C-alpha positions as a printed Julia matrix, in Angstrom:
265×3 Matrix{Float64}:
  99.34   71.49  101.06
 100.35   74.57  101.19
 100.72   75.41   96.85
 101.48   77.95   94.77
  98.83   80.04   93.66
 100.09   82.96   91.89
 103.78   82.88   90.25
 105.01   86.4    88.57
 107.56   88.49   86.79
 108.89   91.96   86.4
 111.4    92.02   83.25
 112.28   95.64   84.02
 112.66   96.69   87.34
 109.55   99.05   89.71
 107.45   98.29   86.47
 104.17   96.82   86.22
 104.33   92.92   86.58
 103.9    89.45   84.36
 101.95   87.26   86.28
 102.62   84.17   84.17
 102.65   80.29   85.0
 106.28   78.65   85.5
 109.35   80.81   86.78
 112.23   78.84   85.32
 115.77   79.64   86.75
 118.87   80.14   85.88
 122.27   81.3    87.55
 119.97   85.37   88.34
 117.28   83.85   89.47
 113.6    83.43   87.91
 114.35   83.92   83.74
 113.46   87.49   82.34
 112.69   88.66   85.82
 114.81   92.4    86.56
 117.19   92.08   84.02
 116.85   95.68   82.68
 116.61   98.14   85.08
 116.38  102.48   84.5
 119.14  104.65   86.1
 120.04  108.66   86.14
 122.31  109.89   84.32
 124.81  108.96   87.37
 123.99  105.2    87.21
 122.01  105.5    90.09
 118.56  102.81   90.09
 115.31  104.69   89.66
 112.76  102.62   90.67
 108.73  103.34   91.85
 109.73  104.51   94.8
 110.96  108.84   93.57
 108.38  107.93   90.14
 105.3   106.15   90.99
 104.76  105.66   86.47
 107.06  103.69   86.2
 103.96  101.18   87.25
 102.15  102.32   83.82
 104.6   101.11   81.73
 103.9    97.38   80.73
 107.25   95.41   79.96
 106.67   92.39   78.01
 108.74   89.38   76.71
 108.61   87.8    73.25
 111.22   85.9    72.04
 114.24   88.42   71.1
 113.08   91.38   72.22
 111.35   92.52   75.3
 108.25   95.38   74.59
 107.36   98.21   76.23
 104.02   99.96   75.92
 102.58  102.94   77.95
  99.84  105.36   77.24
 100.57  107.81   75.32
 103.43  106.46   73.15
 104.56  104.37   70.09
 105.71  100.97   71.66
 108.9   100.43   71.99
 111.0    96.8    71.29
 114.84   95.96   73.21
 116.5    93.56   72.05
 117.25   90.76   74.77
 120.76   90.44   73.83
 122.65   93.05   72.36
 126.17   91.55   70.8
 128.86   94.41   71.62
 126.63   96.93   73.81
 128.12  100.01   74.98
 129.12   98.87   79.18
 128.59  101.29   82.3
 128.64  100.94   85.89
 125.75  100.9    87.78
 125.07  100.93   91.17
 121.41   99.24   92.53
 121.56   99.6    97.01
 125.64   98.98   97.74
 126.43   97.17   95.15
 127.95   98.46   91.78
 128.0    96.02   88.76
 128.36   96.94   84.93
 125.22   97.08   82.91
 124.9    97.0    79.0
 123.41  100.4    77.83
 120.31   99.98   75.36
 120.47  103.23   73.23
 119.36  106.38   72.8
 116.17  105.58   71.47
 115.43  103.98   74.24
 116.18  106.6    76.84
 114.49  108.59   75.09
 111.38  107.11   75.06
 111.45  105.96   79.08
 112.52  109.31   79.73
 109.41  110.9    78.0
 107.37  108.16   79.5
 108.08  109.24   82.79
 109.38  113.19   82.07
 112.83  112.71   83.98
 116.74  112.21   82.27
 116.91  108.2    82.72
 118.33  105.31   80.6
 118.01  101.71   79.68
 120.15   99.21   80.42
 120.27   95.49   80.26
 121.93   92.11   82.79
 125.01   91.09   80.56
 124.98   87.41   80.81
 128.01   86.87   82.67
 127.56   89.7    85.74
 128.04   88.29   89.35
 125.95   89.81   91.19
 127.01   88.43   94.45
 124.49   88.05   97.24
 125.04   88.85  100.6
 127.58   86.55  102.11
 125.25   86.61  105.58
 122.75   84.49  103.84
 124.4    83.25  100.95
 127.39   81.67   99.76
 129.95   82.54   97.16
 129.33   82.59   93.53
 124.88   82.62   94.49
 124.37   85.45   92.17
 120.87   87.75   91.83
 119.9    90.12   89.3
 119.35   94.02   89.53
 116.47   92.81   92.05
 117.22   94.29   95.64
 119.22   91.85   97.13
 117.66   88.4    96.84
 116.38   86.2    93.95
 112.84   85.58   95.06
 109.82   86.69   97.14
 107.61   85.14   98.26
 104.34   86.3   100.24
 101.21   83.97  101.52
  97.5    84.82  100.15
  96.22   84.26  103.76
  98.33   87.72  105.04
  97.19   89.11  102.26
  93.91   88.16  103.2
  94.3    89.84  107.15
  95.78   92.96  105.66
  93.0    92.98  103.28
  90.15   92.04  106.12
  91.94   94.7   107.97
  91.65   97.32  105.41
  87.76   96.54  104.7
  88.78   96.24  100.91
  90.82   93.91   98.32
  94.73   94.63   98.56
  96.26   94.12   95.51
  99.3    92.0    95.62
 100.9    92.84   93.2
 101.46   95.4    95.58
 103.85   93.92   96.93
 106.04   92.68   94.37
 106.76   88.88   94.75
 107.22   86.36   92.73
 106.14   83.38   94.9
 102.5    83.33   96.27
 102.2    80.77   98.56
  97.84   79.7    99.28
  97.43   76.88  102.39
  99.33   79.08  104.93
  98.4    79.69  108.07
  98.17   83.64  108.22
 101.86   85.66  108.97
 103.18   81.19  109.0
 106.2    82.77  106.19
 107.16   84.57  109.48
 108.41   81.2   111.15
 109.75   79.82  107.62
 112.92   78.69  107.29
 112.01   77.41  104.23
 110.21   75.87  101.45
 110.61   71.54  100.72
 109.71   71.08   96.58
 109.51   67.83   94.71
 112.83   68.99   93.21
 114.71   71.2    95.64
 114.2    73.85   98.24
 113.57   77.32   98.45
 115.65   78.47  101.34
 114.24   81.72  103.88
 116.4    84.04  103.95
 115.45   86.93  105.71
 111.49   88.82  105.95
 110.93   92.1   103.39
 111.33   95.09  105.1
 108.26   97.4   102.86
 108.8   100.69  101.32
 106.12  102.85  100.58
 105.06  101.68   97.23
 102.1    99.1    98.57
 100.26  102.0   100.02
 100.19  103.0    97.01
  96.7   102.43   95.17
  97.08  100.49   91.63
  94.92  102.68   90.1
  95.71  106.1    91.44
  99.31  106.02   92.8
  98.46  108.03   95.08
  99.25  106.92   98.15
  96.25  105.5   101.14
  96.6   106.37  105.46
  94.75  103.36  105.78
  96.87  101.01  103.9
 100.1   102.88  105.91
  97.7   101.64  109.63
  97.38   98.08  109.06
 100.62   97.25  107.93
 101.46   99.27  111.4
  99.16   97.16  113.04
  99.73   94.02  111.63
 103.55   94.17  109.81
 105.24   96.12  111.94
 108.13   93.92  114.07
 111.0    96.08  116.37
 110.46   99.12  114.0
 110.3    97.67  110.32
 107.17   96.97  108.07
 107.63   93.41  107.38
 106.0    91.5   104.63
 107.08   88.79  102.73
 109.91   86.49  102.8
 113.25   87.27  100.91
 114.29   83.39   99.25
 116.94   82.14   97.5
 116.07   78.47   95.25
 118.31   75.12   95.66
 118.09   72.27   92.39
 114.55   73.9    91.32
 114.79   74.35   87.65
 111.54   75.15   87.4
 107.86   76.24   90.35
 104.32   76.03   88.48
 101.18   77.26   89.38
  99.99   73.88   91.77
 102.11   73.12   92.75
 102.82   72.02   96.01
 105.38   73.21   99.0
 105.76   71.72  102.42
 106.13   74.35  105.35
 109.99   73.43  108.19
 109.92   75.85  110.42
 112.07   77.25  112.05
């Protein structure tokens, strides 16, 4: 029976992942997932696509603060919520939305870590960033994630990719929230829904991959053999696709070990 083998959140979009035993959901998706964002001086979002060193920045969620570490700098602590925070407009792909600026100390810390001028912003509790209405109903919202609250991948498909490359490829390269074990290789391409005991994950659209999965997590250098394997196994209609974007319905939490039932198109 397919089941959840791993779960992840990414407190700061495009920085290091945090592996967890359960995901709890609120109206923006997994709690703690992509609730912080790095932006340039114009408010444009910054990711590993432009700044591979973001992979070295390690966030940890504590009770009331986000703790952030990177080699060579003192630990930074940023409140998870702050009354009266200055708001600014930021851009994530085609969406413009208000965000809370986390202050000059955080800006200086991240600017030093990355060697560029940037600022850390936080998702307001009242944020209403709408999921693409081609796939969602009005009032279904998302955090600073690329477009959907949840990304699902499978162990079997990663295994096929690793076999093609000739070495183990880390799942973290693909930045999923939910990893499923016990599914057939690339069965996710035919998913319509994953049924959970409490509700369902509605499958919206395949995830088109960028340069990030082709980079070594150790050296941050691009690896041609990984790109070749992705082109061979995952290129469909000219796009490299790996994993599925999903919406959550009637599920309060997911835990490692939870069983899922696959429903196919």
